[in-house]
C-alpha positions in Angstrom: 0.0 -0.1 0.0 1.4 3.4 -0.8 2.3 5.6 2.0 -0.5 8.2 1.3 -3.3 5.6 1.1 -1.7 3.9 4.2 -2.1 7.3 6.1 -5.6 7.7 5.0 -6.7 4.2 6.0 -5.0 4.6 9.4 -6.8 8.0 9.8 -10.1 6.6 8.8 -9.7 3.6 11.3 -8.9 6.0 14.1 -12.0 8.2 13.2 -14.2 5.1 13.2 -12.8 3.9 16.4 -13.2 7.6 17.9 -16.9 7.5 16.7 -17.4 4.2 18.2 -16.0 5.4 21.6 -18.1 8.6 21.5 -21.3 6.4 20.7 -20.5 3.9 23.5 -20.1 6.9 25.8 -23.5 8.4 24.7 -25.0 4.9 25.7 -23.0 4.7 29.0 -24.8 7.9 30.2 -28.2 6.0 30.5 -26.7 2.5 31.8 -27.5 1.7 35.4 -30.1 0.7 37.9 -33.6 2.5 38.4 -35.7 1.9 41.5 -39.2 1.5 40.0 -41.9 0.8 42.8 -40.8 -2.4 44.5 -38.5 -3.6 41.5 -35.1 -2.7 40.1 -35.0 -1.8 36.4 -31.7 -2.4 34.8 -30.7 -0.4 31.5 -27.9 -2.1 29.6 -26.0 -1.4 26.6 -25.0 -4.0 24.1 -23.9 -4.0 20.4 -24.6 -0.2 20.2 -28.1 -0.5 21.6 -29.8 -0.1 25.1 -31.9 -2.7 26.6 -34.2 -2.6 29.5 -35.0 -6.0 31.1 -34.1 -7.7 27.9 -36.2 -5.5 25.7 -34.5 -3.1 23.3 -35.1 0.6 23.8 -35.6 2.2 20.3 -34.9 6.0 20.2 -37.6 8.2 18.9 -37.4 11.8 17.3 -38.6 13.5 20.4 -35.5 12.1 22.6 -37.4 9.6 24.1 -37.4 5.8 23.6 -40.0 3.2 22.7 -39.8 -0.3 24.3 -39.6 -3.0 21.8 -43.0 -5.2 21.9 -44.7 -2.7 24.3 -46.9 0.4 24.0 -44.7 2.3 26.4 -42.3 5.2 26.2 -39.2 5.9 28.4 -38.0 9.4 29.1 -34.7 9.9 30.8 -34.4 12.7 33.0 -31.2 14.8 33.3 -30.0 17.4 36.1 -28.5 20.8 35.5 -25.1 19.2 34.8 -26.7 17.1 32.1 -26.4 13.7 34.0 -29.2 11.0 33.9 -30.8 11.1 37.2 -34.1 9.1 36.6 -36.3 7.6 34.0 -40.1 7.8 33.6 -42.1 4.9 32.3 -45.2 6.1 30.3 -48.0 3.9 29.4 -51.7 4.0 28.9 -51.7 7.7 30.1 -49.8 7.2 33.1 -46.4 8.2 34.2 -44.1 6.0 36.5 -40.8 7.7 37.8 -37.8 5.6 38.6 -34.9 7.4 40.2 -31.3 6.1 39.3 -29.8 4.6 42.2 -26.6 3.2 40.6 -24.3 3.5 37.3 -23.3 -0.3 37.8 -24.7 -3.4 36.2 -22.5 -6.0 37.5 -24.1 -6.1 40.9 -27.7 -5.3 41.5 -28.5 -2.6 44.1 -31.8 -3.8 46.1 -32.8 -1.7 49.0 -33.3 -3.5 52.3 -31.5 -6.6 50.8 -29.1 -7.8 53.3 -28.4 -11.3 51.8 -24.7 -11.7 51.5 -24.3 -12.3 47.8 -23.1 -10.6 44.7 -25.2 -10.3 41.6 -23.8 -11.0 38.2 -24.6 -11.7 34.7 -23.2 -14.1 32.2 -23.9 -14.5 28.4 -24.7 -18.2 27.5 -27.0 -20.1 25.1 -27.5 -16.9 23.3 -28.9 -14.7 26.1 -27.7 -12.8 29.0 -28.8 -14.4 32.3 -28.7 -12.8 35.9 -27.4 -15.1 38.8 -26.8 -14.5 42.5 -23.7 -15.7 43.9 -23.5 -16.4 47.8 -20.0 -17.7 47.6 -18.8 -20.5 49.8 -16.4 -23.4 49.2 -17.1 -27.0 48.4 -19.5 -28.7 46.0 -21.2 -26.5 43.6 -25.2 -26.1 44.5 -27.3 -24.5 41.8 -30.6 -23.0 43.1 -33.5 -22.9 40.4 -36.6 -20.8 41.3 -40.1 -21.5 40.8 -42.5 -19.9 38.2 -42.6 -16.2 38.7 -39.5 -15.8 40.9 -36.0 -15.1 40.4 -32.8 -16.3 42.3 -33.4 -13.6 45.1 -36.3 -15.9 46.3 -33.3 -17.8 48.0 -32.2 -14.7 49.7 -32.9 -16.1 53.2 -32.3 -19.9 52.3 -28.9 -19.9 50.4 -26.6 -18.5 53.3 -27.4 -21.6 55.4 -25.3 -23.7 53.2 -22.2 -21.4 52.4 -20.2 -23.0 55.2 -20.0 -26.5 53.2 -21.0 -25.5 49.6 -20.3 -23.0 46.9 -24.0 -21.7 46.5 -25.3 -19.9 43.3 -28.8 -19.1 42.3 -29.8 -18.7 38.4 -32.7 -16.6 37.3 -34.2 -18.1 34.4 -35.0 -16.3 30.9 -38.0 -14.0 31.1 -37.7 -12.9 34.6 -36.0 -10.1 36.4 -32.9 -8.9 34.8 -32.3 -11.9 32.7 -33.2 -11.5 28.9 -36.7 -11.8 27.8 -36.5 -13.3 24.3 -39.7 -14.1 22.6 -38.9 -17.7 22.4 -37.2 -20.5 24.2 -39.5 -21.3 27.2 -39.8 -24.9 26.4 -38.3 -27.2 29.0 -35.6 -28.5 26.6 -34.1 -24.8 25.9 -34.3 -23.8 29.5 -32.3 -27.0 30.1 -29.7 -25.8 27.5 -29.6 -22.5 29.5 -28.6 -24.4 32.6 -26.1 -26.4 30.7 -24.4 -23.4 29.0 -24.6 -21.4 32.4 -22.8 -24.1 34.2 -20.2 -24.4 31.1 -19.7 -20.5 31.5 -18.7 -21.0 35.2 -16.6 -24.1 34.4 -18.5 -26.2 36.6 -18.6 -30.0 35.5 -20.9 -31.4 38.2 -23.5 -29.8 40.5 -26.0 -30.4 43.2 -29.2 -29.0 42.0 -32.0 -27.7 44.1 -35.1 -26.6 42.5 -38.6 -25.3 43.6 -42.0 -26.0 42.0 -41.7 -25.7 38.2 -37.8 -26.1 38.3 -38.6 -29.7 38.8 -39.2 -30.2 35.0 -35.8 -28.6 34.2 -33.9 -30.7 36.9 -35.6 -33.9 35.7 -34.7 -33.3 32.0 -31.2 -31.9 32.7 -30.3 -35.1 35.0 -31.8 -37.4 32.1 -29.9 -35.5 29.3 -26.5 -34.8 31.2 -26.4 -37.6 33.7 -22.7 -37.0 34.4 -23.4 -33.2 35.4 -25.9 -33.8 38.0 -24.4 -35.0 41.2 -27.5 -34.7 43.5 -31.0 -33.4 43.0 -33.4 -31.9 45.5 -36.9 -31.3 44.5 -38.7 -28.6 47.0 -42.1 -29.5 46.3 -41.1 -29.8 42.5 -41.4 -33.6 41.7 -44.9 -33.4 39.8 -46.4 -34.6 36.7 -48.6 -31.7 35.7 -49.3 -32.9 32.2 -52.9 -32.9 30.9 -53.8 -29.8 33.2 -53.6 -26.9 30.7 -53.9 -23.4 32.3 -54.3 -19.9 30.7 -52.2 -16.9 31.5 -55.4 -14.8 32.4 -54.4 -14.1 36.0 -54.8 -10.4 36.9 -51.7 -10.7 38.9 -49.7 -11.0 35.8 -48.5 -8.0 33.9 -49.9 -7.6 30.4 -46.3 -7.5 28.9 -45.4 -10.9 30.8 -48.6 -13.1 29.8 -46.9 -14.3 26.8 -43.9 -15.6 28.8 -46.2 -17.1 31.4 -48.5 -18.8 28.9 -45.5 -20.3 27.0 -44.3 -21.6 30.4 -47.7 -22.8 31.2 -47.9 -24.7 27.9 -44.4 -26.3 28.5 -45.3 -27.2 32.2 -48.5 -28.9 31.5 -47.3 -30.9 28.5 -44.1 -32.4 30.3 -44.5 -35.8 31.7 -41.3 -36.4 34.1 -39.5 -39.9 33.5 -37.3 -40.6 36.8 -36.2 -43.9 35.3 -33.2 -42.2 33.3 -31.9 -40.6 36.4 -28.9 -41.9 38.2 -28.4 -39.2 40.8 -29.4 -39.5 44.2 -32.5 -37.4 44.8 -34.6 -36.1 47.6 -38.0 -35.1 47.0 -39.7 -32.9 49.7 -43.4 -32.7 49.3 -45.9 -30.1 50.8 -48.6 -32.5 52.0 -51.1 -30.6 54.1 -53.2 -32.9 56.4 -55.8 -34.6 54.6 -54.3 -33.7 51.2 -54.5 -36.6 48.6 -54.0 -34.8 45.1 -50.5 -35.2 45.2 -50.4 -39.0 46.0 -50.1 -40.0 42.3 -46.9 -38.0 41.9 -45.3 -39.2 45.0 -46.0 -42.8 44.0 -44.5 -42.1 40.6 -41.2 -40.7 42.2 -41.1 -43.5 44.5 -41.6 -46.2 41.8 -39.3 -44.8 39.1 -36.5 -42.8 40.8 -33.8 -45.4 41.4 -31.9 -43.7 44.3 -34.7 -41.5 45.5 -35.7 -40.2 49.0 -39.1 -38.9 49.9 -40.1 -36.5 52.7 -43.7 -35.7 53.4 -44.3 -32.3 55.2 -47.2 -30.5 56.5 -45.9 -27.2 54.9 -46.9 -24.6 52.5 -45.8 -24.8 48.7 -43.1 -22.1 49.5 -41.7 -24.4 52.3 -38.2 -23.0 51.9 -39.1 -19.4 53.0 -42.1 -20.2 55.3 -42.2 -21.2 59.0 -40.8 -24.8 57.8 -37.7 -23.0 56.6 -35.4 -24.4 59.3 -36.6 -28.0 58.9 -36.3 -27.9 55.2 -32.7 -26.6 55.6 -32.0 -29.2 58.0 -33.4 -32.2 55.8 -31.5 -30.7 52.6 -28.3 -30.3 54.3 -28.3 -33.8 55.8 -29.0 -35.3 52.2 -26.3 -33.0 50.5 -23.6 -33.8 53.1 -24.1 -37.7 52.9 
């Protein structure tokens, strides 16, 4: 290449790099955490675009942002020094302000949350997933939440194990600050999320503890990757729900989340667990209130099919690990994992 053209090429490359840096700097002005009622909204920048809870923020001519897939508008508010101090979520004629509480996205700021953990993010299986890391040393324990919950549902449960285990909780796709793609809510794809997540942390074998709907993920994961599931603990999670369809018409489900819930319901109520392919030692703790009989068929199936299974029946609520029964659940799970 002639010197003149070489110089022009270098100058062009430098100009493009400077433009990219300026564009990234402009996006960084919005990045951070915003306190929205009782939730924390995370604004992240990736590939030259802004995202909020996995949805792309689309620039509008009036300097506001649209939200991909929603009839909502985001306005970022600046102070006298041109610093972003809050955002306003506008939808259906109402405005909802959310003050900016942090410019960081590698650790979630949750007012009042005293659980000793770090919140981190990992890119795996094509999406970004949030996970809570309580630390500890020993065998890796992965906590999977039930439907509608994220990893923080274990904030009071996880610290009871860090003296003997390394404890991490994963927030599945579609919830909290994990990405919200339009597809991928079938059980098989969620299992691949778990596999890719463990790969990203270089975890070869794990103890997996899951609540409610997570039982489907655990069962299929242990069947598909028998060498990677060392032990399984089902917290009222070992059920055959197939054949009982449900619609996402509950008023408690936000309108923009109903499609995700419906996809999860469709997956949950079409999945029949097969425990015969599982070689890992497994503990199933069932919520069996006095006089309840509806769970009996699932309990009998687990007892018959799980080669190395143990069953505990407790007069406890479905959320047994955060209710008054928490200490007893902790005791039984610790005893099983420490065998």
